CHARMM-style PDB file with segment names, atoms N, HN, CA, C and O in Angstrom:
ATOM      1  N   MET     1       7.736   7.531  28.825  1.00  0.00      PROA
ATOM      2  CA  MET     1       7.408   7.255  27.817  1.00  0.00      PROA
ATOM      3  C   MET     1       5.745   6.665  28.015  1.00  0.00      PROA
ATOM      4  O   MET     1       5.131   6.123  28.934  1.00  0.00      PROA
ATOM      5  N   ARG     2       5.439   7.070  26.709  1.00  0.00      PROA
ATOM      6  HN  ARG     2       5.938   7.510  25.962  1.00  0.00      PROA
ATOM      7  CA  ARG     2       3.698   6.993  26.253  1.00  0.00      PROA
ATOM      8  C   ARG     2       4.369   5.630  25.280  1.00  0.00      PROA
ATOM      9  O   ARG     2       5.435   5.811  24.691  1.00  0.00      PROA
ATOM     10  N   LYS     3       3.696   4.379  25.191  1.00  0.00      PROA
ATOM     11  HN  LYS     3       2.830   4.232  25.670  1.00  0.00      PROA
ATOM     12  CA  LYS     3       3.100   3.573  23.661  1.00  0.00      PROA
ATOM     13  C   LYS     3       1.855   3.080  23.653  1.00  0.00      PROA
ATOM     14  O   LYS     3       0.950   2.684  24.387  1.00  0.00      PROA
ATOM     15  N   SER     4       2.282   3.326  22.102  1.00  0.00      PROA
ATOM     16  HN  SER     4       3.017   3.648  21.506  1.00  0.00      PROA
ATOM     17  CA  SER     4       0.395   2.960  21.622  1.00  0.00      PROA
ATOM     18  C   SER     4       0.530   2.126  20.060  1.00  0.00      PROA
ATOM     19  O   SER     4       1.262   1.831  19.115  1.00  0.00      PROA
ATOM     20  N   ASP     5      -0.467   2.059  20.512  1.00  0.00      PROA
ATOM     21  HN  ASP     5      -1.061   2.299  21.279  1.00  0.00      PROA
ATOM     22  CA  ASP     5      -0.918   1.464  18.833  1.00  0.00      PROA
ATOM     23  C   ASP     5      -2.000   2.133  18.219  1.00  0.00      PROA
ATOM     24  O   ASP     5      -3.116   2.216  18.731  1.00  0.00      PROA
ATOM     25  N   VAL     6      -1.540   2.820  16.646  1.00  0.00      PROA
ATOM     26  HN  VAL     6      -0.633   2.752  16.230  1.00  0.00      PROA
ATOM     27  CA  VAL     6      -2.445   3.251  15.842  1.00  0.00      PROA
ATOM     28  C   VAL     6      -2.248   2.662  14.565  1.00  0.00      PROA
ATOM     29  O   VAL     6      -1.167   2.286  14.113  1.00  0.00      PROA
ATOM     30  N   THR     7      -3.508   2.596  13.937  1.00  0.00      PROA
ATOM     31  HN  THR     7      -4.386   2.901  14.304  1.00  0.00      PROA
ATOM     32  CA  THR     7      -4.145   2.108  12.574  1.00  0.00      PROA
ATOM     33  C   THR     7      -4.328   3.273  12.054  1.00  0.00      PROA
ATOM     34  O   THR     7      -4.685   4.306  12.620  1.00  0.00      PROA
ATOM     35  N   CYS     8      -3.870   2.946  10.063  1.00  0.00      PROA
ATOM     36  HN  CYS     8      -3.580   2.106   9.603  1.00  0.00      PROA
ATOM     37  CA  CYS     8      -4.496   4.203   9.993  1.00  0.00      PROA
ATOM     38  C   CYS     8      -5.752   3.772   9.027  1.00  0.00      PROA
ATOM     39  O   CYS     8      -5.850   2.761   8.331  1.00  0.00      PROA
ATOM     40  N   PRO     9      -6.548   4.695   9.174  1.00  0.00      PROA
ATOM     41  CA  PRO     9      -8.442   4.163   9.077  1.00  0.00      PROA
ATOM     42  C   PRO     9      -8.892   3.814   7.550  1.00  0.00      PROA
ATOM     43  O   PRO     9      -9.891   3.245   7.112  1.00  0.00      PROA
ATOM     44  N   LYS    10      -7.339   4.593   6.688  1.00  0.00      PROA
ATOM     45  HN  LYS    10      -6.527   5.056   7.043  1.00  0.00      PROA
ATOM     46  CA  LYS    10      -7.784   4.326   5.488  1.00  0.00      PROA
ATOM     47  C   LYS    10      -7.340   2.818   4.588  1.00  0.00      PROA
ATOM     48  O   LYS    10      -7.794   2.246   3.597  1.00  0.00      PROA
ATOM     49  N   CYS    11      -6.225   2.576   5.533  1.00  0.00      PROA
ATOM     50  HN  CYS    11      -5.857   3.041   6.337  1.00  0.00      PROA
ATOM     51  CA  CYS    11      -5.797   1.247   4.647  1.00  0.00      PROA
ATOM     52  C   CYS    11      -5.285   0.055   5.707  1.00  0.00      PROA
ATOM     53  O   CYS    11      -4.731  -0.961   5.287  1.00  0.00      PROA
ATOM     54  N   GLY    12      -5.571   0.330   7.343  1.00  0.00      PROA
ATOM     55  HN  GLY    12      -6.021   1.155   7.684  1.00  0.00      PROA
ATOM     56  CA  GLY    12      -5.147  -0.615   7.810  1.00  0.00      PROA
ATOM     57  C   GLY    12      -4.135  -1.035   8.410  1.00  0.00      PROA
ATOM     58  O   GLY    12      -3.965  -2.054   9.080  1.00  0.00      PROA
ATOM     59  N   ALA    13      -3.138   0.202   8.011  1.00  0.00      PROA
ATOM     60  HN  ALA    13      -3.277   1.029   7.467  1.00  0.00      PROA
ATOM     61  CA  ALA    13      -1.634  -0.064   8.436  1.00  0.00      PROA
ATOM     62  C   ALA    13      -2.005  -0.136   9.566  1.00  0.00      PROA
ATOM     63  O   ALA    13      -3.084   0.255  10.010  1.00  0.00      PROA
ATOM     64  N   GLY    14      -0.912  -0.779  10.281  1.00  0.00      PROA
ATOM     65  HN  GLY    14      -0.035  -1.097   9.920  1.00  0.00      PROA
ATOM     66  CA  GLY    14      -0.729  -0.623  12.009  1.00  0.00      PROA
ATOM     67  C   GLY    14       0.971   0.206  12.267  1.00  0.00      PROA
ATOM     68  O   GLY    14       1.926   0.181  11.490  1.00  0.00      PROA
ATOM     69  N   TYR    15       0.882   0.814  13.478  1.00  0.00      PROA
ATOM     70  HN  TYR    15       0.106   0.834  14.108  1.00  0.00      PROA
ATOM     71  CA  TYR    15       2.409   1.655  13.676  1.00  0.00      PROA
ATOM     72  C   TYR    15       2.181   1.296  15.450  1.00  0.00      PROA
ATOM     73  O   TYR    15       1.157   1.040  16.084  1.00  0.00      PROA
ATOM     74  N   ARG    16       3.420   1.396  15.814  1.00  0.00      PROA
ATOM     75  HN  ARG    16       4.252   1.604  15.299  1.00  0.00      PROA
ATOM     76  CA  ARG    16       3.581   1.937  17.278  1.00  0.00      PROA
ATOM     77  C   ARG    16       4.073   3.138  17.628  1.00  0.00      PROA
ATOM     78  O   ARG    16       5.189   3.545  17.305  1.00  0.00      PROA
ATOM     79  N   ARG    17       3.250   3.746  18.306  1.00  0.00      PROA
ATOM     80  HN  ARG    17       2.343   3.414  18.568  1.00  0.00      PROA
ATOM     81  CA  ARG    17       3.752   5.213  18.570  1.00  0.00      PROA
ATOM     82  C   ARG    17       4.110   5.058  20.008  1.00  0.00      PROA
ATOM     83  O   ARG    17       3.626   4.327  20.872  1.00  0.00      PROA
ATOM     84  N   LEU    18       5.091   5.939  20.049  1.00  0.00      PROA
ATOM     85  HN  LEU    18       5.484   6.533  19.348  1.00  0.00      PROA
ATOM     86  CA  LEU    18       6.248   6.086  20.715  1.00  0.00      PROA
ATOM     87  C   LEU    18       5.987   7.812  21.209  1.00  0.00      PROA
ATOM     88  O   LEU    18       5.942   8.618  20.279  1.00  0.00      PROA
ATOM     89  N   GLU    19       5.809   8.395  22.746  1.00  0.00      PROA
ATOM     90  HN  GLU    19       5.846   7.740  23.501  1.00  0.00      PROA
ATOM     91  CA  GLU    19       5.951   9.407  23.304  1.00  0.00      PROA
ATOM     92  C   GLU    19       6.660   9.961  24.243  1.00  0.00      PROA
ATOM     93  O   GLU    19       6.560   9.503  25.381  1.00  0.00      PROA
ATOM     94  N   VAL    20       7.501  11.025  23.991  1.00  0.00      PROA
ATOM     95  HN  VAL    20       7.582  11.397  23.066  1.00  0.00      PROA
ATOM     96  CA  VAL    20       8.666  11.088  25.133  1.00  0.00      PROA
ATOM     97  C   VAL    20       8.288  12.702  25.693  1.00  0.00      PROA
ATOM     98  O   VAL    20       8.524  13.511  24.796  1.00  0.00      PROA
ATOM     99  N   GLU    21       7.769  13.341  26.935  1.00  0.00      PROA
ATOM    100  HN  GLU    21       7.577  12.684  27.664  1.00  0.00      PROA
ATOM    101  CA  GLU    21       7.307  14.413  27.149  1.00  0.00      PROA
ATOM    102  C   GLU    21       8.654  15.126  27.499  1.00  0.00      PROA
ATOM    103  O   GLU    21       8.815  16.317  27.228  1.00  0.00      PROA
ATOM    104  N   SER    22       9.354  14.578  27.939  1.00  0.00      PROA
ATOM    105  HN  SER    22       9.223  13.612  28.159  1.00  0.00      PROA
ATOM    106  CA  SER    22      10.588  15.496  28.132  1.00  0.00      PROA
ATOM    107  C   SER    22      12.028  15.554  27.017  1.00  0.00      PROA
ATOM    108  O   SER    22      13.122  15.937  27.433  1.00  0.00      PROA
ATOM    109  N   MET    23      11.853  15.207  25.891  1.00  0.00      PROA
ATOM    110  HN  MET    23      10.964  14.896  25.553  1.00  0.00      PROA
ATOM    111  CA  MET    23      12.269  15.282  24.610  1.00  0.00      PROA
ATOM    112  C   MET    23      11.068  16.617  23.406  1.00  0.00      PROA
ATOM    113  O   MET    23      10.099  16.439  22.667  1.00  0.00      PROA
ATOM    114  N   PRO    24      11.851  17.790  23.812  1.00  0.00      PROA
ATOM    115  CA  PRO    24      11.082  18.919  22.525  1.00  0.00      PROA
ATOM    116  C   PRO    24      10.873  18.254  21.037  1.00  0.00      PROA
ATOM    117  O   PRO    24      11.523  17.209  20.999  1.00  0.00      PROA
ATOM    118  N   ALA    25      10.294  18.462  19.987  1.00  0.00      PROA
ATOM    119  HN  ALA    25       9.766  19.310  20.018  1.00  0.00      PROA
ATOM    120  CA  ALA    25      10.528  18.065  18.512  1.00  0.00      PROA
ATOM    121  C   ALA    25      10.305  19.292  17.750  1.00  0.00      PROA
ATOM    122  O   ALA    25      10.335  20.451  18.162  1.00  0.00      PROA
ATOM    123  N   ALA    26      10.068  18.839  16.533  1.00  0.00      PROA
ATOM    124  HN  ALA    26      10.043  17.898  16.198  1.00  0.00      PROA
ATOM    125  CA  ALA    26      10.106  19.951  15.213  1.00  0.00      PROA
ATOM    126  C   ALA    26       8.230  19.328  15.513  1.00  0.00      PROA
ATOM    127  O   ALA    26       7.817  18.183  15.696  1.00  0.00      PROA
ATOM    128  N   SER    27       7.427  20.748  15.445  1.00  0.00      PROA
ATOM    129  HN  SER    27       7.762  21.678  15.296  1.00  0.00      PROA
ATOM    130  CA  SER    27       6.490  20.375  14.479  1.00  0.00      PROA
ATOM    131  C   SER    27       6.515  19.657  13.175  1.00  0.00      PROA
ATOM    132  O   SER    27       7.523  19.240  12.605  1.00  0.00      PROA
ATOM    133  N   GLY    28       5.383  19.570  12.808  1.00  0.00      PROA
ATOM    134  HN  GLY    28       4.564  19.908  13.271  1.00  0.00      PROA
ATOM    135  CA  GLY    28       4.933  18.591  11.441  1.00  0.00      PROA
ATOM    136  C   GLY    28       3.951  17.824  11.500  1.00  0.00      PROA
ATOM    137  O   GLY    28       3.045  18.178  12.254  1.00  0.00      PROA
ATOM    138  N   GLU    29       3.811  16.706  10.845  1.00  0.00      PROA
ATOM    139  HN  GLU    29       4.547  16.418  10.233  1.00  0.00      PROA
ATOM    140  CA  GLU    29       2.611  15.693  10.825  1.00  0.00      PROA
ATOM    141  C   GLU    29       3.626  14.141   9.835  1.00  0.00      PROA
ATOM    142  O   GLU    29       4.512  14.132   8.981  1.00  0.00      PROA
ATOM    143  N   PHE    30       2.813  13.015  10.607  1.00  0.00      PROA
ATOM    144  HN  PHE    30       2.093  13.022  11.300  1.00  0.00      PROA
ATOM    145  CA  PHE    30       2.937  12.337   9.892  1.00  0.00      PROA
ATOM    146  C   PHE    30       2.013  11.485   9.249  1.00  0.00      PROA
ATOM    147  O   PHE    30       0.905  11.254   9.731  1.00  0.00      PROA
ATOM    148  N   ARG    31       2.521  10.879   7.897  1.00  0.00      PROA
ATOM    149  HN  ARG    31       3.421  11.067   7.505  1.00  0.00      PROA
ATOM    150  CA  ARG    31       1.907  10.157   6.899  1.00  0.00      PROA
ATOM    151  C   ARG    31       1.925   9.110   7.000  1.00  0.00      PROA
ATOM    152  O   ARG    31       3.007   8.584   7.261  1.00  0.00      PROA
ATOM    153  N   CYS    32       0.728   8.286   6.843  1.00  0.00      PROA
ATOM    154  HN  CYS    32      -0.151   8.713   6.632  1.00  0.00      PROA
ATOM    155  CA  CYS    32       1.306   6.676   6.674  1.00  0.00      PROA
ATOM    156  C   CYS    32       1.791   6.391   5.281  1.00  0.00      PROA
ATOM    157  O   CYS    32       1.316   6.647   4.174  1.00  0.00      PROA
ATOM    158  N   LEU    33       2.762   5.850   5.634  1.00  0.00      PROA
ATOM    159  HN  LEU    33       3.147   5.642   6.533  1.00  0.00      PROA
ATOM    160  CA  LEU    33       3.793   5.178   4.789  1.00  0.00      PROA
ATOM    161  C   LEU    33       2.963   4.059   3.896  1.00  0.00      PROA
ATOM    162  O   LEU    33       3.800   3.699   3.069  1.00  0.00      PROA
ATOM    163  N   VAL    34       1.753   3.333   3.645  1.00  0.00      PROA
ATOM    164  HN  VAL    34       1.072   3.626   4.316  1.00  0.00      PROA
ATOM    165  CA  VAL    34       1.279   2.660   2.890  1.00  0.00      PROA
ATOM    166  C   VAL    34       0.186   3.651   1.573  1.00  0.00      PROA
ATOM    167  O   VAL    34       0.018   3.492   0.364  1.00  0.00      PROA
ATOM    168  N   CYS    35      -0.256   4.470   2.393  1.00  0.00      PROA
ATOM    169  HN  CYS    35      -0.119   4.598   3.375  1.00  0.00      PROA
ATOM    170  CA  CYS    35      -1.932   5.301   1.829  1.00  0.00      PROA
ATOM    171  C   CYS    35      -1.175   6.699   1.518  1.00  0.00      PROA
ATOM    172  O   CYS    35      -1.491   7.284   0.483  1.00  0.00      PROA
ATOM    173  N   HSD    36       0.079   7.415   2.597  1.00  0.00      PROA
ATOM    174  HN  HSD    36       0.336   6.939   3.438  1.00  0.00      PROA
ATOM    175  CA  HSD    36      -0.483   8.507   2.765  1.00  0.00      PROA
ATOM    176  C   HSD    36      -1.411   9.623   3.616  1.00  0.00      PROA
ATOM    177  O   HSD    36      -1.343  10.843   3.758  1.00  0.00      PROA
ATOM    178  N   ARG    37      -2.044   8.882   3.962  1.00  0.00      PROA
ATOM    179  HN  ARG    37      -2.099   7.891   3.846  1.00  0.00      PROA
ATOM    180  CA  ARG    37      -3.351   9.783   4.627  1.00  0.00      PROA
ATOM    181  C   ARG    37      -2.372  10.839   5.918  1.00  0.00      PROA
ATOM    182  O   ARG    37      -1.239  10.593   6.332  1.00  0.00      PROA
ATOM    183  N   VAL    38      -2.948  11.591   6.168  1.00  0.00      PROA
ATOM    184  HN  VAL    38      -3.869  11.790   5.832  1.00  0.00      PROA
ATOM    185  CA  VAL    38      -2.560  12.197   7.414  1.00  0.00      PROA
ATOM    186  C   VAL    38      -3.137  11.356   8.514  1.00  0.00      PROA
ATOM    187  O   VAL    38      -4.332  11.074   8.601  1.00  0.00      PROA
ATOM    188  N   LEU    39      -2.004  10.898   9.518  1.00  0.00      PROA
ATOM    189  HN  LEU    39      -1.033  11.127   9.448  1.00  0.00      PROA
ATOM    190  CA  LEU    39      -2.370  10.044  10.327  1.00  0.00      PROA
ATOM    191  C   LEU    39      -2.287  10.988  12.128  1.00  0.00      PROA
ATOM    192  O   LEU    39      -2.922  10.687  13.139  1.00  0.00      PROA
ATOM    193  N   GLU    40      -1.258  12.152  11.942  1.00  0.00      PROA
ATOM    194  HN  GLU    40      -0.741  12.396  11.121  1.00  0.00      PROA
ATOM    195  CA  GLU    40      -1.682  12.593  13.164  1.00  0.00      PROA
ATOM    196  C   GLU    40      -0.544  14.360  12.672  1.00  0.00      PROA
ATOM    197  O   GLU    40       0.320  14.434  11.798  1.00  0.00      PROA
ATOM    198  N   ARG    41      -0.925  15.253  13.426  1.00  0.00      PROA
ATOM    199  HN  ARG    41      -1.626  15.193  14.136  1.00  0.00      PROA
ATOM    200  CA  ARG    41      -0.035  16.262  13.377  1.00  0.00      PROA
ATOM    201  C   ARG    41       0.747  16.261  14.492  1.00  0.00      PROA
ATOM    202  O   ARG    41       0.404  15.468  15.370  1.00  0.00      PROA
ATOM    203  N   PHE    42       1.976  17.127  14.750  1.00  0.00      PROA
ATOM    204  HN  PHE    42       2.255  17.771  14.037  1.00  0.00      PROA
ATOM    205  CA  PHE    42       2.911  17.329  16.382  1.00  0.00      PROA
ATOM    206  C   PHE    42       2.853  18.909  16.538  1.00  0.00      PROA
ATOM    207  O   PHE    42       3.090  19.701  15.627  1.00  0.00      PROA
ATOM    208  N   ASP    43       2.531  19.208  17.721  1.00  0.00      PROA
ATOM    209  HN  ASP    43       2.338  18.564  18.461  1.00  0.00      PROA
ATOM    210  CA  ASP    43       2.930  20.595  17.674  1.00  0.00      PROA
ATOM    211  C   ASP    43       4.287  21.091  17.999  1.00  0.00      PROA
ATOM    212  O   ASP    43       4.357  22.317  17.918  1.00  0.00      PROA
ATOM    213  N   GLY    44       5.593  20.388  18.406  1.00  0.00      PROA
ATOM    214  HN  GLY    44       5.536  19.392  18.471  1.00  0.00      PROA
ATOM    215  CA  GLY    44       6.540  20.239  19.011  1.00  0.00      PROA
ATOM    216  C   GLY    44       6.916  20.378  20.295  1.00  0.00      PROA
ATOM    217  O   GLY    44       8.012  20.516  20.840  1.00  0.00      PROA
ATOM    218  N   SER    45       5.377  20.292  20.825  1.00  0.00      PROA
ATOM    219  HN  SER    45       4.487  20.180  20.383  1.00  0.00      PROA
ATOM    220  CA  SER    45       5.575  19.852  22.585  1.00  0.00      PROA
ATOM    221  C   SER    45       6.780  18.771  23.055  1.00  0.00      PROA
ATOM    222  O   SER    45       7.587  18.792  23.985  1.00  0.00      PROA
ATOM    223  N   ARG    46       6.532  17.877  22.036  1.00  0.00      PROA
ATOM    224  HN  ARG    46       5.877  17.860  21.280  1.00  0.00      PROA
ATOM    225  CA  ARG    46       6.678  16.440  22.720  1.00  0.00      PROA
ATOM    226  C   ARG    46       7.293  15.590  21.580  1.00  0.00      PROA
ATOM    227  O   ARG    46       6.708  15.523  20.500  1.00  0.00      PROA
ATOM    228  N   GLY    47       8.800  14.751  21.859  1.00  0.00      PROA
ATOM    229  HN  GLY    47       9.276  14.805  22.737  1.00  0.00      PROA
ATOM    230  CA  GLY    47       8.836  13.652  21.051  1.00  0.00      PROA
ATOM    231  C   GLY    47       7.836  12.622  20.537  1.00  0.00      PROA
ATOM    232  O   GLY    47       7.352  11.735  21.242  1.00  0.00      PROA
ATOM    233  N   VAL    48       7.606  12.791  19.424  1.00  0.00      PROA
ATOM    234  HN  VAL    48       7.999  13.512  18.852  1.00  0.00      PROA
ATOM    235  CA  VAL    48       6.953  11.100  18.643  1.00  0.00      PROA
ATOM    236  C   VAL    48       7.572  10.696  17.695  1.00  0.00      PROA
ATOM    237  O   VAL    48       8.227  11.302  16.847  1.00  0.00      PROA
ATOM    238  N   ALA    49       7.364   9.647  17.840  1.00  0.00      PROA
ATOM    239  HN  ALA    49       6.832   9.155  18.529  1.00  0.00      PROA
ATOM    240  CA  ALA    49       7.998   8.434  16.914  1.00  0.00      PROA
ATOM    241  C   ALA    49       7.050   7.356  16.826  1.00  0.00      PROA
ATOM    242  O   ALA    49       6.614   6.769  17.817  1.00  0.00      PROA
ATOM    243  N   LEU    50       6.633   7.016  15.273  1.00  0.00      PROA
ATOM    244  HN  LEU    50       6.987   7.492  14.469  1.00  0.00      PROA
ATOM    245  CA  LEU    50       5.983   6.319  14.628  1.00  0.00      PROA
ATOM    246  C   LEU    50       6.717   5.252  13.792  1.00  0.00      PROA
ATOM    247  O   LEU    50       7.650   5.535  13.041  1.00  0.00      PROA
ATOM    248  N   ARG    51       6.010   3.428  14.053  1.00  0.00      PROA
ATOM    249  HN  ARG    51       5.251   3.198  14.663  1.00  0.00      PROA
ATOM    250  CA  ARG    51       7.249   2.771  13.394  1.00  0.00      PROA
ATOM    251  C   ARG    51       5.961   1.673  12.553  1.00  0.00      PROA
ATOM    252  O   ARG    51       4.991   1.193  13.140  1.00  0.00      PROA
ATOM    253  N   LEU    52       6.225   1.512  11.367  1.00  0.00      PROA
ATOM    254  HN  LEU    52       7.013   1.902  10.890  1.00  0.00      PROA
ATOM    255  CA  LEU    52       5.025   0.771  10.907  1.00  0.00      PROA
ATOM    256  C   LEU    52       5.280  -0.717  11.399  1.00  0.00      PROA
ATOM    257  O   LEU    52       6.422  -1.177  11.423  1.00  0.00      PROA
ATOM    258  N   THR    53       4.187  -1.437  11.785  1.00  0.00      PROA
ATOM    259  HN  THR    53       3.259  -1.063  11.765  1.00  0.00      PROA
ATOM    260  CA  THR    53       4.074  -2.936  12.447  1.00  0.00      PROA
ATOM    261  C   THR    53       3.407  -3.806  11.540  1.00  0.00      PROA
ATOM    262  O   THR    53       3.736  -4.941  11.195  1.00  0.00      PROA
ATOM    263  N   VAL    54       2.263  -3.011  11.145  1.00  0.00      PROA
ATOM    264  HN  VAL    54       1.996  -2.089  11.425  1.00  0.00      PROA
ATOM    265  CA  VAL    54       0.987  -4.218  10.143  1.00  0.00      PROA
ATOM    266  C   VAL    54       1.133  -3.156   8.757  1.00  0.00      PROA
ATOM    267  O   VAL    54       0.833  -1.982   8.539  1.00  0.00      PROA
ATOM    268  N   GLN    55       1.804  -4.338   7.922  1.00  0.00      PROA
ATOM    269  HN  GLN    55       2.047  -5.291   8.099  1.00  0.00      PROA
ATOM    270  CA  GLN    55       1.137  -3.601   6.803  1.00  0.00      PROA
ATOM    271  C   GLN    55       0.228  -4.349   6.111  1.00  0.00      PROA
ATOM    272  O   GLN    55       0.682  -5.476   5.914  1.00  0.00      PROA
ATOM    273  N   PRO    56      -1.656  -4.082   5.335  1.00  0.00      PROA
ATOM    274  CA  PRO    56      -2.293  -4.141   5.237  1.00  0.00      PROA
ATOM    275  C   PRO    56      -1.908  -5.313   4.076  1.00  0.00      PROA
ATOM    276  O   PRO    56      -1.057  -5.070   3.221  1.00  0.00      PROA
ATOM    277  N   ALA    57      -2.556  -6.488   4.128  1.00  0.00      PROA
ATOM    278  HN  ALA    57      -3.247  -6.685   4.823  1.00  0.00      PROA
ATOM    279  CA  ALA    57      -2.890  -7.860   3.032  1.00  0.00      PROA
ATOM    280  C   ALA    57      -2.623  -7.341   1.814  1.00  0.00      PROA
ATOM    281  O   ALA    57      -1.468  -7.373   1.391  1.00  0.00      PROA
ATOM    282  N   LYS    58      -3.599  -6.816   1.109  1.00  0.00      PROA
ATOM    283  HN  LYS    58      -4.538  -6.790   1.452  1.00  0.00      PROA
ATOM    284  CA  LYS    58      -3.848  -5.865   0.580  1.00  0.00      PROA
ATOM    285  C   LYS    58      -2.696  -5.701  -0.399  1.00  0.00      PROA
ATOM    286  O   LYS    58      -2.349  -6.375  -1.369  1.00  0.00      PROA
ATOM    287  N   TYR    59      -2.202  -4.571   0.168  1.00  0.00      PROA
ATOM    288  HN  TYR    59      -2.484  -4.024   0.956  1.00  0.00      PROA
ATOM    289  CA  TYR    59      -0.448  -3.742  -0.273  1.00  0.00      PROA
ATOM    290  C   TYR    59       0.483  -4.989  -0.098  1.00  0.00      PROA
ATOM    291  O   TYR    59       1.497  -4.851  -0.782  1.00  0.00      PROA
ATOM    292  N   ARG    60       0.456  -6.148   0.596  1.00  0.00      PROA
ATOM    293  HN  ARG    60      -0.368  -6.260   1.152  1.00  0.00      PROA
ATOM    294  CA  ARG    60       1.364  -6.722   0.487  1.00  0.00      PROA
ATOM    295  C   ARG    60       1.307  -7.747  -0.580  1.00  0.00      PROA
ATOM    296  O   ARG    60       2.279  -8.411  -0.941  1.00  0.00      PROA
ATOM    297  N   ASP    61      -0.121  -7.852  -1.158  1.00  0.00      PROA
ATOM    298  HN  ASP    61      -0.910  -7.313  -0.865  1.00  0.00      PROA
ATOM    299  CA  ASP    61      -0.113  -8.926  -1.749  1.00  0.00      PROA
ATOM    300  C   ASP    61       0.090  -8.330  -3.305  1.00  0.00      PROA
ATOM    301  O   ASP    61       0.331  -8.891  -4.374  1.00  0.00      PROA
ATOM    302  N   ALA    62      -0.052  -7.383  -3.050  1.00  0.00      PROA
ATOM    303  HN  ALA    62      -0.247  -6.927  -2.181  1.00  0.00      PROA
ATOM    304  CA  ALA    62       0.008  -6.558  -4.931  1.00  0.00      PROA
ATOM    305  C   ALA    62       1.438  -6.353  -5.008  1.00  0.00      PROA
ATOM    306  O   ALA    62       1.843  -6.601  -6.143  1.00  0.00      PROA
ATOM    307  N   GLY    63       2.297  -6.009  -4.253  1.00  0.00      PROA
ATOM    308  HN  GLY    63       1.967  -5.808  -3.331  1.00  0.00      PROA
ATOM    309  CA  GLY    63       3.448  -5.988  -4.484  1.00  0.00      PROA
ATOM    310  C   GLY    63       4.575  -7.646  -4.332  1.00  0.00      PROA
ATOM    311  O   GLY    63       5.795  -7.777  -4.427  1.00  0.00      PROA
ATOM    312  N   ASP    64       3.357  -8.766  -4.039  1.00  0.00      PROA
ATOM    313  HN  ASP    64       2.366  -8.659  -3.961  1.00  0.00      PROA
ATOM    314  CA  ASP    64       4.150  -9.972  -4.304  1.00  0.00      PROA
ATOM    315  C   ASP    64       3.823  -9.998  -5.647  1.00  0.00      PROA
ATOM    316  O   ASP    64       4.745  -9.369  -6.165  1.00  0.00      PROA
ATOM    317  N   ARG    65       3.034 -10.362  -6.561  1.00  0.00      PROA
ATOM    318  HN  ARG    65       2.285 -10.873  -6.140  1.00  0.00      PROA
ATOM    319  CA  ARG    65       2.612  -9.720  -7.966  1.00  0.00      PROA
ATOM    320  C   ARG    65       3.426  -9.498  -8.506  1.00  0.00      PROA
ATOM    321  O   ARG    65       3.898 -10.349  -9.260  1.00  0.00      PROA
ATOM    322  N   ARG    66       4.124  -7.947  -8.352  1.00  0.00      PROA
ATOM    323  HN  ARG    66       3.741  -7.256  -7.739  1.00  0.00      PROA
ATOM    324  CA  ARG    66       4.932  -7.119  -8.818  1.00  0.00      PROA
ATOM    325  C   ARG    66       5.829  -8.026  -9.425  1.00  0.00      PROA
ATOM    326  O   ARG    66       6.078  -8.468 -10.546  1.00  0.00      PROA
ATOM    327  N   ARG    67       6.459  -8.204  -7.549  1.00  0.00      PROA
ATOM    328  HN  ARG    67       6.257  -7.845  -6.637  1.00  0.00      PROA
ATOM    329  CA  ARG    67       7.779  -9.689  -8.088  1.00  0.00      PROA
ATOM    330  C   ARG    67       8.062 -10.894  -8.372  1.00  0.00      PROA
ATOM    331  O   ARG    67       9.105 -11.451  -8.031  1.00  0.00      PROA
ATOM    332  N   SER    68       7.011 -11.481  -9.127  1.00  0.00      PROA
ATOM    333  HN  SER    68       6.164 -11.029  -9.405  1.00  0.00      PROA
ATOM    334  CA  SER    68       6.904 -12.331  -9.434  1.00  0.00      PROA
ATOM    335  C   SER    68       6.851 -12.422 -11.214  1.00  0.00      PROA
ATOM    336  O   SER    68       6.860 -13.365 -12.006  1.00  0.00      PROA
ATOM    337  N   ASN    69       6.804 -11.189 -11.334  1.00  0.00      PROA
ATOM    338  HN  ASN    69       6.798 -10.423 -10.692  1.00  0.00      PROA
ATOM    339  CA  ASN    69       6.410 -11.384 -12.901  1.00  0.00      PROA
ATOM    340  C   ASN    69       7.547 -10.905 -13.454  1.00  0.00      PROA
ATOM    341  OT1 ASN    69       7.671 -10.872 -14.678  1.00  0.00      PROA
TER     342      ASN     69
END
């Protein structure tokens, strides 16, 4: 298993990426959960999982303002 960190170049969201070579998976793509930019395309040759670990401050602050109104 390989672990790495990925940062969205558009909004700055941070992700932890896990890759398992012994686990085949479906092909497809992963989009940033914050801004929806495509971060990675998968060919299905190995299992990949991404988890949001750092949400950009400008998106966090906007959410806080919506809740306080």
